[in-house]
C-alpha positions as CSV (number, residue, x, y, z in Angstrom):
1,M,7.9,32.5,16.5
2,S,11.2,34.3,15.8
3,M,10.8,37.1,13.2
4,A,13.7,35.5,11.4
5,Y,11.4,32.8,10.2
6,D,8.6,33.0,7.6
7,Y,7.0,29.9,8.9
8,D,7.2,27.8,12.1
9,M,6.7,24.6,9.9
10,L,7.1,23.9,6.3
11,V,5.6,20.6,5.0
12,V,6.8,19.3,1.6
13,G,4.3,17.0,0.0
14,S,0.5,16.7,0.4
15,G,0.1,12.9,0.5
16,P,-1.3,11.1,3.6
17,A,1.9,12.0,5.7
18,G,2.1,15.6,4.6
19,Q,-1.6,16.4,5.1
20,K,-1.7,15.0,8.7
21,A,1.6,16.8,9.6
22,A,0.3,20.2,8.3
23,V,-3.0,19.9,10.1
24,Q,-1.4,18.8,13.4
25,G,1.0,21.7,13.3
26,A,-1.8,24.2,12.5
27,K,-4.1,22.9,15.3
28,A,-1.3,23.6,17.7
29,G,-1.3,27.3,16.6
30,K,1.8,27.2,14.5
31,R,2.2,29.1,11.2
32,V,2.3,26.3,8.6
33,A,2.9,26.2,4.9
34,L,2.3,23.1,2.7
35,V,4.3,22.9,-0.6
36,E,2.8,20.6,-3.3
37,R,4.2,20.3,-6.8
38,D,0.8,19.1,-8.4
39,N,-2.2,21.3,-8.8
40,L,-4.3,18.8,-6.8
41,F,-3.8,17.5,-3.3
42,G,-3.1,13.9,-2.3
43,G,0.2,12.9,-3.9
44,A,0.7,9.5,-5.6
45,C,-1.6,7.8,-3.1
46,V,-4.6,9.7,-4.5
47,H,-3.7,10.3,-8.1
48,R,-1.5,7.4,-9.2
49,G,-1.7,4.6,-6.7
50,T,-4.1,3.7,-3.9
51,I,-7.4,5.3,-5.1
52,P,-7.2,4.6,-8.8
53,S,-6.0,1.0,-8.4
54,K,-8.7,0.3,-5.8
55,T,-11.3,1.8,-8.2
56,L,-10.1,-0.6,-10.9
57,R,-10.2,-3.4,-8.4
58,E,-13.8,-2.8,-7.5
59,N,-14.8,-3.2,-11.2
60,A,-12.6,-6.2,-11.7
61,L,-14.4,-7.9,-8.8
62,R,-17.8,-7.1,-10.2
63,I,-16.7,-8.6,-13.6
64,S,-15.3,-11.7,-11.9
65,H,-18.6,-12.1,-10.0
66,M,-20.6,-11.7,-13.2
67,R,-18.4,-14.4,-14.8
68,Q,-19.1,-16.7,-11.8
69,N,-22.8,-16.1,-12.3
70,A,-22.7,-16.4,-16.1
71,S,-25.8,-18.7,-16.0
72,L,-27.9,-15.7,-14.7
73,A,-26.9,-13.5,-17.6
74,D,-25.2,-13.7,-21.0
75,F,-22.1,-11.8,-19.9
76,K,-19.1,-10.9,-22.1
77,L,-16.6,-8.0,-22.0
78,T,-16.6,-5.9,-25.2
79,E,-13.6,-6.2,-27.5
80,D,-10.9,-3.6,-27.1
81,L,-12.4,-2.4,-23.8
82,E,-11.0,1.0,-22.9
83,M,-9.4,1.2,-19.5
84,S,-11.3,4.4,-18.8
85,A,-14.5,2.4,-18.8
86,L,-13.0,0.2,-16.0
87,I,-11.9,3.2,-13.8
88,T,-15.3,4.7,-13.6
89,R,-16.1,7.6,-11.3
90,L,-12.4,8.1,-10.6
91,N,-12.5,11.7,-11.5
92,D,-15.5,12.3,-9.3
93,V,-13.6,10.6,-6.4
94,L,-10.4,12.6,-7.0
95,V,-12.2,16.0,-7.3
96,A,-14.3,15.2,-4.1
97,H,-11.1,14.2,-2.2
98,D,-9.3,17.4,-3.4
99,M,-12.2,19.6,-2.4
100,Y,-12.4,17.9,1.1
101,M,-8.6,18.3,1.6
102,S,-8.5,21.9,0.3
103,R,-11.3,22.8,2.7
104,Q,-9.5,21.1,5.6
105,I,-6.2,22.9,4.8
106,D,-8.0,26.3,4.4
107,R,-10.1,25.8,7.6
108,N,-6.9,25.3,9.6
109,G,-5.2,28.4,8.2
110,I,-2.5,26.5,6.4
111,E,-0.9,28.4,3.5
112,R,-0.8,26.4,0.3
113,I,2.1,26.9,-2.1
114,Q,2.2,25.1,-5.5
115,G,5.8,24.6,-6.6
116,R,8.9,22.5,-6.3
117,A,10.9,22.8,-3.1
118,S,14.7,22.5,-2.8
119,F,17.0,23.1,0.2
120,V,19.3,26.1,0.2
121,D,20.3,25.2,3.8
122,N,18.5,23.3,6.6
123,E,16.3,26.3,7.4
124,T,16.0,27.9,4.0
125,I,13.9,26.5,1.1
126,R,13.6,27.7,-2.4
127,I,10.3,27.1,-4.1
128,D,10.2,27.1,-7.9
129,R,6.6,28.0,-9.0
130,V,4.7,27.7,-12.2
131,Q,4.4,31.0,-14.0
132,A,5.7,32.9,-11.0
133,E,8.9,34.0,-9.5
134,P,10.7,31.5,-7.3
135,L,10.1,32.0,-3.5
136,T,12.8,31.7,-0.9
137,V,11.4,31.1,2.6
138,R,13.0,30.5,6.0
139,C,11.4,28.0,8.4
140,E,12.1,26.7,11.9
141,T,11.0,23.1,11.1
142,V,10.8,21.2,7.8
143,I,8.8,18.0,7.4
144,L,9.6,16.0,4.3
145,A,6.7,13.9,3.0
146,T,7.6,13.7,-0.7
147,G,6.7,10.0,-1.1
148,S,8.3,7.6,-3.5
149,Y,8.4,6.7,-7.2
150,P,8.9,3.4,-9.0
151,R,12.4,1.8,-9.0
152,N,13.3,1.0,-12.6
153,P,16.1,-1.4,-13.0
154,P,18.8,-0.2,-15.4
155,N,18.3,-3.0,-17.9
156,M,14.5,-2.4,-18.1
157,P,13.4,-0.6,-21.4
158,I,10.5,1.3,-19.7
159,D,8.7,3.4,-22.4
160,H,5.4,3.8,-20.4
161,E,3.5,2.4,-23.4
162,N,4.5,-1.2,-23.8
163,V,6.9,-1.7,-20.9
164,L,5.2,0.1,-17.9
165,D,5.9,0.9,-14.3
166,S,3.5,1.0,-11.4
167,D,2.7,4.7,-12.1
168,S,2.1,4.3,-15.9
169,I,0.2,1.0,-15.8
170,L,-3.1,2.9,-15.2
171,S,-2.6,5.1,-18.2
172,L,-3.1,2.1,-20.6
173,L,-5.7,3.1,-23.2
174,Y,-7.1,-0.4,-23.7
175,L,-7.2,-3.6,-21.7
176,P,-4.4,-5.8,-23.1
177,K,-5.0,-9.4,-24.1
178,S,-1.9,-10.5,-22.1
179,L,0.4,-9.0,-19.4
180,T,3.7,-10.0,-17.9
181,V,4.3,-8.8,-14.3
182,L,7.8,-8.7,-13.0
183,G,7.9,-8.8,-9.2
184,G,6.2,-10.6,-6.3
185,G,5.6,-7.8,-3.9
186,V,2.4,-5.9,-2.9
187,I,2.1,-3.8,-6.1
188,A,2.9,-6.7,-8.4
189,S,0.4,-9.0,-6.7
190,E,-2.4,-6.5,-6.7
191,Y,-2.1,-5.6,-10.3
192,A,-1.4,-9.2,-11.5
193,S,-4.6,-10.5,-9.8
194,I,-6.7,-7.5,-10.8
195,F,-5.8,-7.8,-14.5
196,Q,-6.3,-11.6,-14.4
197,A,-9.7,-11.1,-12.9
198,L,-10.5,-8.9,-15.8
199,G,-9.7,-11.7,-18.2
200,V,-6.2,-10.6,-19.2
201,Q,-3.7,-13.5,-19.5
202,V,-1.2,-12.7,-16.7
203,T,2.2,-14.2,-16.0
204,M,4.0,-13.2,-12.8
205,I,7.8,-13.7,-12.7
206,D,9.9,-13.2,-9.6
207,K,13.2,-14.4,-8.1
208,Y,11.5,-15.7,-4.9
209,P,9.7,-19.0,-4.6
210,K,6.3,-17.3,-3.6
211,P,4.8,-13.9,-4.0
212,L,4.2,-11.9,-0.8
213,G,6.8,-14.0,1.0
214,F,6.8,-11.7,4.0
215,L,3.2,-12.9,4.8
216,D,2.2,-16.1,6.5
217,Q,2.8,-19.2,4.3
218,D,-0.9,-20.2,4.2
219,L,-1.8,-16.7,2.9
220,C,0.8,-16.9,0.1
221,D,-0.3,-20.3,-0.9
222,T,-4.0,-19.3,-1.0
223,F,-3.1,-16.2,-3.1
224,V,-1.2,-18.4,-5.7
225,E,-4.1,-20.9,-5.7
226,V,-6.7,-18.3,-6.5
227,F,-4.5,-16.5,-9.0
228,E,-3.8,-19.7,-10.9
229,G,-7.4,-20.8,-10.5
230,M,-8.4,-17.6,-12.4
231,G,-6.0,-18.7,-15.2
232,G,-2.9,-16.8,-14.2
233,T,0.7,-18.2,-14.3
234,W,3.2,-17.9,-11.4
235,L,6.9,-18.4,-12.3
236,G,9.0,-18.2,-9.1
237,E,12.7,-18.6,-8.6
238,R,13.6,-17.1,-11.9
239,E,15.9,-14.1,-12.7
240,V,14.9,-11.9,-15.7
241,E,17.8,-11.5,-18.0
242,H,16.4,-9.6,-20.9
243,V,13.2,-7.7,-21.8
244,S,12.6,-6.3,-25.3
245,W,9.7,-4.9,-27.3
246,D,9.5,-6.0,-30.9
247,G,8.5,-2.6,-32.2
248,I,5.0,-3.8,-33.2
249,S,2.9,-5.5,-30.6
250,E,4.8,-7.9,-28.4
251,V,7.1,-7.7,-25.3
252,T,9.5,-10.7,-24.8
253,T,10.8,-11.6,-21.4
254,E,13.8,-14.0,-21.2
255,C,14.7,-15.7,-17.9
256,N,17.9,-17.3,-16.7
257,D,16.5,-20.8,-16.9
258,G,15.6,-20.4,-20.6
259,T,11.9,-19.6,-20.0
260,I,10.6,-17.1,-22.6
261,V,7.3,-15.3,-22.0
262,R,5.6,-13.2,-24.7
263,S,2.8,-10.7,-23.9
264,Q,1.2,-7.5,-25.3
265,K,2.3,-5.4,-22.3
266,L,4.7,-5.7,-19.4
267,L,4.6,-4.2,-15.9
268,C,7.8,-3.8,-14.0
269,A,7.0,-3.6,-10.3
270,A,10.5,-3.6,-8.7
271,G,9.6,-1.6,-5.6
272,R,9.7,2.1,-5.0
273,I,12.4,4.5,-3.9
274,A,12.4,7.7,-1.9
275,N,11.5,10.7,-3.9
276,V,14.2,13.3,-3.2
277,K,14.7,14.3,-6.8
278,N,15.6,18.1,-7.0
279,L,15.3,18.5,-3.2
280,N,19.1,19.1,-2.9
281,I,19.0,17.4,0.5
282,E,22.8,17.6,0.8
283,N,22.5,21.4,1.1
284,A,20.6,20.7,4.4
285,G,23.2,18.2,5.6
286,L,21.1,15.1,4.8
287,S,21.9,12.0,2.8
288,L,20.1,8.8,1.8
289,N,21.0,5.6,3.6
290,D,22.2,2.5,1.8
291,R,18.6,1.5,1.1
292,G,18.0,4.8,-0.7
293,L,15.8,6.1,2.1
294,I,15.9,8.9,4.7
295,T,16.8,7.6,8.1
296,V,14.7,8.8,11.1
297,D,14.5,8.0,14.8
298,E,11.2,7.0,16.6
299,D,10.1,10.6,16.7
300,M,10.5,10.8,12.8
301,R,13.5,13.2,13.3
302,T,16.3,13.0,10.7
303,S,20.1,13.4,11.5
304,V,19.5,17.2,11.1
305,P,17.5,18.2,14.3
306,N,15.1,20.6,12.7
307,I,14.2,18.3,9.8
308,F,11.7,15.5,10.1
309,A,10.5,12.9,7.5
310,A,7.4,10.7,7.2
311,G,5.7,8.3,4.8
312,D,7.3,6.4,1.9
313,I,10.4,8.5,2.0
314,I,11.5,6.7,5.2
315,G,10.6,3.2,3.8
316,P,8.4,0.3,5.1
317,P,5.7,-0.3,5.9
318,S,4.8,2.4,3.3
319,L,1.1,2.2,4.0
320,A,-1.2,5.2,3.7
321,S,-2.4,4.4,7.2
322,S,1.0,4.3,8.8
323,S,2.1,7.4,6.8
324,M,-0.7,9.4,8.3
325,E,0.3,8.5,11.8
326,Q,4.0,9.2,11.0
327,G,3.1,12.7,9.7
328,R,1.0,13.4,12.9
329,R,3.8,12.2,15.0
330,A,6.5,14.2,13.2
331,A,4.6,17.4,13.6
332,S,3.9,16.7,17.3
333,R,7.5,16.0,18.1
334,A,8.7,19.0,16.2
335,M,6.6,21.1,18.6
336,D,7.8,19.1,21.6
337,V,4.3,17.7,22.2
338,E,4.4,14.3,23.9
339,V,3.0,11.4,21.9
340,S,2.8,7.8,23.0
341,S,5.2,5.5,21.3
342,M,4.0,4.5,17.8
343,H,2.2,1.2,18.2
344,D,3.7,-1.7,16.3
345,M,0.2,-3.1,15.8
346,I,-0.1,-1.8,12.2
347,P,-2.3,-4.0,10.0
348,S,-1.1,-4.7,6.5
349,G,-3.8,-4.5,3.9
350,I,-3.1,-5.9,0.4
351,Y,-5.9,-5.2,-2.1
352,A,-5.2,-8.1,-4.4
353,I,-8.0,-10.5,-5.5
354,P,-8.5,-11.9,-3.0
355,E,-7.7,-9.4,-0.3
356,L,-5.0,-10.3,2.3
357,S,-4.5,-8.7,5.7
358,A,-2.3,-9.5,8.7
359,V,-1.6,-8.0,12.1
360,G,0.7,-9.2,14.8
361,L,3.0,-12.3,14.7
362,N,2.7,-14.9,12.0
363,E,3.1,-18.6,12.8
364,D,6.9,-18.7,12.3
365,Q,7.4,-15.5,14.4
366,A,5.3,-16.9,17.2
367,I,7.2,-20.1,17.3
368,K,10.5,-18.2,17.5
369,K,9.2,-16.0,20.3
370,F,7.4,-18.5,22.4
371,G,9.1,-21.7,21.5
372,G,5.8,-23.0,20.1
373,S,2.4,-21.8,18.9
374,V,-1.2,-22.9,18.8
375,V,-3.0,-22.0,15.6
376,G,-6.8,-21.9,15.1
377,R,-8.1,-21.9,11.5
378,A,-11.5,-21.1,10.0
379,N,-12.0,-21.7,6.2
380,F,-14.6,-19.4,4.6
381,D,-16.2,-22.4,2.9
382,E,-17.3,-23.5,6.4
383,I,-18.8,-20.1,7.1
384,A,-22.4,-19.6,5.9
385,R,-21.7,-16.1,4.7
386,G,-18.7,-17.4,2.7
387,Q,-21.0,-19.9,0.9
388,I,-23.7,-17.3,0.3
389,S,-21.3,-14.7,-1.2
390,G,-19.2,-17.3,-3.1
391,N,-16.2,-16.2,-1.0
392,T,-15.1,-19.8,-0.3
393,Q,-11.4,-19.7,-0.9
394,G,-10.7,-17.4,2.0
395,M,-9.4,-18.4,5.5
396,L,-8.8,-16.8,8.9
397,K,-5.9,-17.9,11.1
398,L,-5.6,-17.0,14.8
399,I,-2.0,-17.3,16.0
400,C,-1.7,-17.9,19.8
401,D,1.2,-18.3,22.2
402,D,2.6,-21.7,23.1
403,K,-0.2,-22.4,25.6
404,G,-2.9,-21.5,23.2
405,E,-4.3,-18.8,25.4
406,K,-3.3,-15.4,24.3
407,I,-4.0,-14.1,20.7
408,V,-0.7,-12.8,19.2
409,G,-1.5,-12.6,15.5
410,T,-4.4,-12.6,13.0
411,M,-3.9,-13.6,9.3
412,I,-6.7,-13.4,6.8
413,V,-7.1,-14.0,3.1
414,G,-10.4,-13.6,1.2
415,E,-12.8,-10.8,0.4
416,G,-13.4,-8.6,3.4
417,A,-10.0,-9.4,4.9
418,T,-8.9,-5.8,5.3
419,E,-12.1,-4.9,7.2
420,L,-12.1,-8.1,9.3
421,V,-8.5,-7.8,10.5
422,H,-9.4,-5.0,12.9
423,I,-11.2,-7.3,15.3
424,G,-8.1,-9.3,15.6
425,M,-6.0,-6.2,16.1
426,M,-8.2,-5.0,19.0
427,A,-8.0,-8.5,20.6
428,I,-4.1,-8.4,20.4
429,M,-3.8,-4.8,21.6
430,N,-6.0,-5.6,24.6
431,E,-4.2,-8.9,25.3
432,M,-7.4,-10.9,25.0
433,K,-7.6,-14.6,25.6
434,V,-8.8,-16.7,22.7
435,D,-11.6,-18.0,25.0
436,A,-13.2,-14.5,24.9
437,L,-13.9,-14.9,21.2
438,V,-15.9,-18.1,21.9
439,D,-17.9,-16.2,24.5
440,S,-18.7,-13.4,22.0
441,I,-21.8,-13.5,19.9
442,F,-21.3,-12.5,16.3
443,N,-24.0,-11.6,13.8
444,F,-25.1,-14.5,11.6
445,P,-24.5,-14.9,8.7
446,T,-21.2,-12.9,8.7
447,L,-17.6,-13.5,7.9
448,A,-16.7,-12.2,11.4
449,E,-18.1,-15.5,12.7
450,A,-14.8,-17.0,11.4
451,Y,-13.2,-15.6,14.6
452,R,-15.3,-17.8,16.8
453,V,-14.8,-20.8,14.6
454,A,-11.0,-20.2,14.6
455,A,-11.0,-19.7,18.4
456,L,-12.8,-23.0,18.9
457,D,-10.3,-24.7,16.7
458,A,-7.4,-23.2,18.6
459,I,-8.9,-24.3,22.0
460,S,-9.3,-27.8,20.7
461,R,-5.6,-27.9,19.8
462,R,-4.3,-27.0,23.3
463,S,-2.0,-29.7,24.7
């Protein structure tokens, strides 16, 4: 390393992308520093998003199962239930994760700096620290992994108490009686179904005809069916014109078609935008693209050669799993270490109730690519394990090429979908024929058996 530099690599942000980038750099013998604004590691994924929401989801599932089995016990949620009672053990999980991350960072000799980073130029970073003098450091390579924050439309009176965003929704003190959710994307669908499962009266409003419209049509339809079956209301193809809180206890949402929805609380889930606040990226010669994101090439390199970016800051798929791989890749390419091209076989996992997961091509994409597609289905109500566990509204779809031979996509909805999808992913990556799933023996009773059932269905549909 040139003596002109304080570090070979400076990583800004300690979420999934930043952690993996820093560790990868350190393992290659580079002098690495990791800058994090919060006093705990993990970024929004750990503290405000993935982990807290999944902890809430687990308890929502337990409660919905208890309702299903009401005949076994006299079950009723207590009045004015505090949210903290529903996000149990969260602090234990966060402290354990922070301890594990800190140990990994220290073990690899990575220097930790708590503070807020901003560019002086593309090789010089100023770090404003709490109760300490600002630091100015020079570094050969910078990896930006600062994540994202909720996009709040200008006409939305977000006060984080009655009108909330996806960061503040988990800071509710009590479980509300009713909730309006604006949006039909992943975050909106997850929270809407979780709160509905908890017994909150939820209304989802979005401009598109179906929530999760980027997924296979059957998966969207099943999600809406289950959500409405739990008592939720889906209002599609509506534009929100006005949102107001009455100053006492009610939020009113007015739509362009005259629909008026009243609820105790409202969640605005209008997507997330790259977090470059206070980074002064223009000093480094960087700018946001027209989608408000940092543009990178396949090596995660920005338009400035010594600056790389990974995770939510570069946009979709914005999954913790893909962010980790992007961080690892960014650090590797910064050090000129060859890495194979990033596989496009990234499974999407949506932790709504029920879970949804997909990998590869959906039915429409397969038809476009092959001029036709053979699809095999297995409904969970036909699978013994589905009946045993009450997971009967799920389904698994195998998408095959036009001849019905090669598996090109796997679409799953139902509890266990995010675990099950990996079998389909391996089948696609290894260019397996659908017949191989029929020749495979699966444990009985399991949901994985659905692969065999769907494969038999696909074979029976070959022309």
